[in-house]
Each structure stands twice: as structure tokens, then as C-alpha cells.
C-alpha positions as CSV (number, residue, x, y, z in Angstrom):
1,M,-20.1,29.2,-50.8
2,V,-22.7,26.6,-50.8
3,G,-23.0,24.8,-47.7
4,V,-25.5,23.8,-44.5
5,N,-26.2,25.5,-41.3
6,M,-27.1,22.4,-38.2
7,K,-28.6,23.5,-34.7
8,I,-28.5,21.5,-32.3
9,E,-31.4,22.2,-29.6
10,G,-31.9,20.9,-26.0
11,I,-28.5,19.9,-25.5
12,S,-28.3,21.0,-22.2
13,E,-31.6,18.7,-21.4
14,V,-29.5,15.9,-23.6
15,S,-26.8,16.9,-21.2
16,N,-28.8,17.0,-17.4
17,R,-30.3,13.3,-18.9
18,I,-26.7,11.9,-19.2
19,K,-25.9,13.2,-15.9
20,E,-29.6,11.8,-14.1
21,M,-28.2,8.1,-15.9
22,K,-25.0,8.8,-14.3
23,Q,-26.2,9.0,-11.2
24,S,-28.7,6.0,-11.6
25,L,-25.9,3.7,-12.7
26,R,-24.2,4.4,-10.2
27,I,-26.6,4.1,-7.5
28,E,-27.6,0.4,-8.7
29,R,-24.4,-0.8,-9.0
30,R,-23.5,0.4,-5.2
31,K,-27.0,-1.6,-4.4
32,A,-25.9,-4.3,-5.7
33,I,-22.8,-4.4,-4.1
34,E,-24.2,-3.8,-1.4
35,N,-26.7,-6.4,-1.4
36,S,-24.4,-9.0,-2.1
37,S,-22.1,-8.1,0.8
38,V,-25.5,-8.5,2.6
39,Y,-25.7,-11.6,1.2
40,L,-22.4,-13.1,2.0
41,M,-22.1,-11.9,5.3
42,N,-25.7,-13.5,6.2
43,Y,-24.6,-16.3,4.5
44,I,-21.6,-16.8,6.9
45,Q,-23.4,-16.5,9.8
46,D,-26.3,-18.6,9.3
47,K,-24.5,-20.9,7.4
48,K,-21.1,-21.1,8.5
49,L,-20.8,-19.8,12.2
50,S,-23.8,-21.6,13.6
51,G,-22.1,-24.5,14.1
52,Q,-21.6,-25.7,10.4
53,V,-17.8,-25.0,11.3
54,L,-17.5,-23.6,14.4
55,K,-19.1,-24.5,17.1
56,R,-20.6,-21.1,18.8
57,R,-20.1,-20.3,22.1
58,T,-20.1,-16.6,22.8
59,A,-21.9,-15.8,19.0
60,R,-18.8,-12.9,19.0
61,L,-17.4,-14.1,16.0
62,A,-20.7,-14.4,14.2
63,D,-21.8,-11.1,15.2
64,S,-19.0,-9.3,14.4
65,I,-19.2,-10.5,10.9
66,G,-19.9,-7.0,8.9
67,Y,-19.9,-5.5,5.5
68,K,-18.5,-2.5,3.9
69,V,-18.9,-0.9,0.7
70,E,-16.0,1.8,-0.6
71,E,-15.8,3.4,-3.8
72,K,-12.4,3.6,-5.4
73,G,-12.8,5.8,-9.0
74,T,-15.9,4.4,-10.7
75,S,-15.6,1.2,-8.8
76,F,-17.6,-0.4,-6.2
77,I,-15.4,-2.8,-3.6
78,G,-17.6,-4.6,-1.1
79,R,-15.6,-6.0,1.7
80,V,-17.2,-8.8,4.1
81,G,-15.2,-9.5,7.4
82,T,-14.7,-9.2,11.1
83,P,-12.0,-7.3,13.0
84,V,-12.1,-9.9,15.7
85,V,-8.4,-10.9,16.0
86,Y,-8.9,-14.8,16.8
87,S,-10.7,-14.8,13.5
88,V,-7.6,-15.4,11.2
89,I,-6.2,-18.4,13.1
90,H,-9.9,-20.1,12.3
91,E,-10.0,-19.4,8.6
92,T,-6.0,-19.9,8.4
93,G,-4.7,-22.5,11.0
94,G,-1.8,-22.2,12.9
95,T,0.0,-22.0,16.1
96,I,-0.7,-20.1,19.1
97,R,2.3,-19.8,21.5
98,A,2.3,-18.5,25.3
99,K,3.3,-14.6,25.3
100,N,2.9,-13.0,28.2
101,A,3.4,-16.3,30.3
102,K,5.4,-19.3,30.5
103,Y,2.5,-21.2,29.4
104,L,-1.4,-21.3,27.7
105,T,-3.9,-22.2,29.9
106,I,-6.3,-24.5,27.9
107,P,-9.8,-25.0,29.9
108,L,-10.4,-28.4,31.0
109,S,-14.6,-29.1,30.9
110,D,-14.6,-28.5,34.8
111,A,-13.3,-25.0,34.2
112,M,-16.0,-24.2,31.6
113,T,-19.9,-23.9,31.2
114,P,-22.0,-25.9,29.6
115,A,-21.9,-24.4,26.1
116,G,-18.2,-24.0,26.8
117,V,-17.2,-20.6,27.4
118,V,-14.3,-20.5,30.2
119,R,-16.2,-19.5,33.2
120,K,-13.2,-17.4,35.0
121,P,-9.4,-16.9,33.5
122,A,-6.9,-19.8,35.6
123,R,-5.1,-17.3,37.8
124,Q,-9.1,-16.5,39.2
125,W,-9.6,-19.2,40.8
126,A,-9.0,-19.8,44.5
127,D,-7.1,-22.6,46.1
128,T,-5.1,-24.3,42.7
129,F,-1.9,-26.0,42.6
130,V,-0.2,-27.4,39.8
131,R,0.7,-31.3,39.0
132,K,2.7,-33.0,36.1
133,I,0.6,-36.4,34.9
134,R,2.6,-38.3,31.5
135,N,4.0,-35.4,30.9
136,N,1.2,-33.0,31.2
137,L,1.4,-30.1,33.4
138,F,-2.0,-29.2,34.9
139,I,-3.7,-26.8,37.1
140,F,-6.3,-28.3,39.8
141,S,-8.5,-26.2,41.6
142,K,-10.0,-27.2,45.4
143,E,-12.6,-24.4,45.6
144,S,-15.5,-27.1,45.0
145,G,-13.8,-29.7,48.0
146,S,-11.5,-32.2,46.5
147,P,-9.1,-31.5,43.9
148,V,-10.2,-30.8,40.1
149,P,-8.0,-30.5,36.7
150,I,-9.6,-27.1,35.5
151,F,-6.4,-25.9,33.2
152,L,-3.8,-28.1,31.0
153,L,-0.9,-26.1,30.3
154,K,0.8,-25.9,27.1
155,K,3.8,-23.5,25.8
156,S,1.9,-23.7,22.1
157,V,-1.1,-25.0,20.3
158,N,-2.3,-26.3,16.6
159,I,-4.8,-25.2,15.3
160,P,-6.2,-26.8,12.7
161,K,-7.4,-24.2,9.4
162,R,-11.7,-24.4,9.8
163,P,-12.0,-21.8,6.9
164,Y,-15.6,-20.2,7.2
165,I,-14.7,-16.9,4.6
166,K,-13.6,-18.2,1.6
167,P,-15.7,-21.2,1.5
168,A,-18.9,-19.3,2.0
169,L,-17.5,-17.1,-0.8
170,Q,-17.3,-20.2,-3.4
171,E,-20.6,-21.3,-2.2
172,T,-22.4,-17.8,-2.8
173,K,-20.5,-16.8,-5.8
174,D,-23.4,-18.1,-8.6
175,K,-26.0,-15.8,-6.4
176,I,-23.8,-12.9,-6.2
177,F,-23.0,-13.1,-9.7
178,E,-26.6,-13.6,-10.3
179,M,-27.3,-10.3,-8.0
180,I,-24.7,-8.4,-9.7
181,G,-26.2,-9.3,-13.4
182,E,-29.7,-8.7,-12.3
183,A,-27.8,-5.0,-11.5
184,V,-26.7,-4.7,-15.1
185,K,-29.9,-5.2,-16.1
186,I,-31.8,-2.7,-14.2
187,S,-28.8,-0.5,-15.3
188,V,-29.3,-0.9,-19.1
189,K,-33.1,-0.1,-18.6
190,I,-31.9,2.9,-17.1
191,A,-29.4,3.8,-19.4
192,N,-32.3,3.3,-22.3
193,G,-34.9,5.6,-20.2
194,E,-36.8,2.9,-19.7
195,K,-37.0,3.1,-15.6
């Protein structure tokens, strides 16, 4: 029988190189998603939550914006968001209703600091009384002498939609695609053994 004998040498080196390339590609893809997530997070904090969409009072919402990168199979998912409960009502709008009391207490200027933060909850104010004026209920305080309206009482309030996450993603998508594209270029170079 006539035949050809073939022998492949260095198969373990090739196998090791492929494993190294896979790991390098994985690292570059993760870096791209992480960098994109950080970019979006910073954009939201700097361009949306510094008075442009919502007036910053305590910086709690802006400071709570964070990111997380998860690996699912061969994919990486970047998530940017906040655990702050009131963030959803600002993003989507909606109605807030009194739950643990008969009324919501809406602070008026005399109940707030110059930054717009409530000085103290309605129940902690001394020497208060409720008055109805033009079909609205108000809590007054005589804590500083003469009566001053400090809270408006409402059973519910409608909060307008003031989105900051979705518009930020829309405004940064080109930059994010560019960042991911750069990672793809680096990955191709790694695959070709150039890096």
C-alpha cells in the first residue's frame, strides 16, 4: 500500500497558545464592558444628575449610581443603575400615595434648608396646627413665634417623568460602541498574535 505518513509536532504548544488567546480575548471583552459601564455611570452623574434633569439636593441619587459587570456563558453584561427607591419614580413618572398616614407631607420653603432639604419630618416640629385654606390643608408651626406654613397635606401627588438613565444611554451609545469596537480590534490583534 502506498500512503503518506503525517506527524504534527508542537500540538501542545498550539493548544496552549489557543488557551492563552481565549483568556486574553475574555479579559479584553470584560474590560470593554466595564469601561463602557463606568463611562455611562460617570455621564449620568455629571451630565444628568448635577442639576440638568433633577435638582441636586443631597447628592444621594447621584452618589448611588453604580455599575456591575456579570458574565453569562460567553457574554458579559454591564448594568448601570441605582438601588435608591425613589429613582424609579423620577425615571418613569407616576403617582405617589400616602401609605402609613392619611396624607403625604409636602414640605414648603420654611421647612427646608436653602439647598431644598427638609429640616425635619412634620411630626418632629413643635407647636403645630392644621388649617384649611382654599381646599388645601396646611401644617403650620409657631415654633419660631408667629405661625408659618411648613407642610402641604395631600393624599397623593403626581410626579412628572424626568428620565436620566435612558437618555444618557441614548446620548452615549456612539461612544460606547466605539469603546467596544476598540476592544474588538485589540482582540483581533491578540488572536493574530500581535499583542
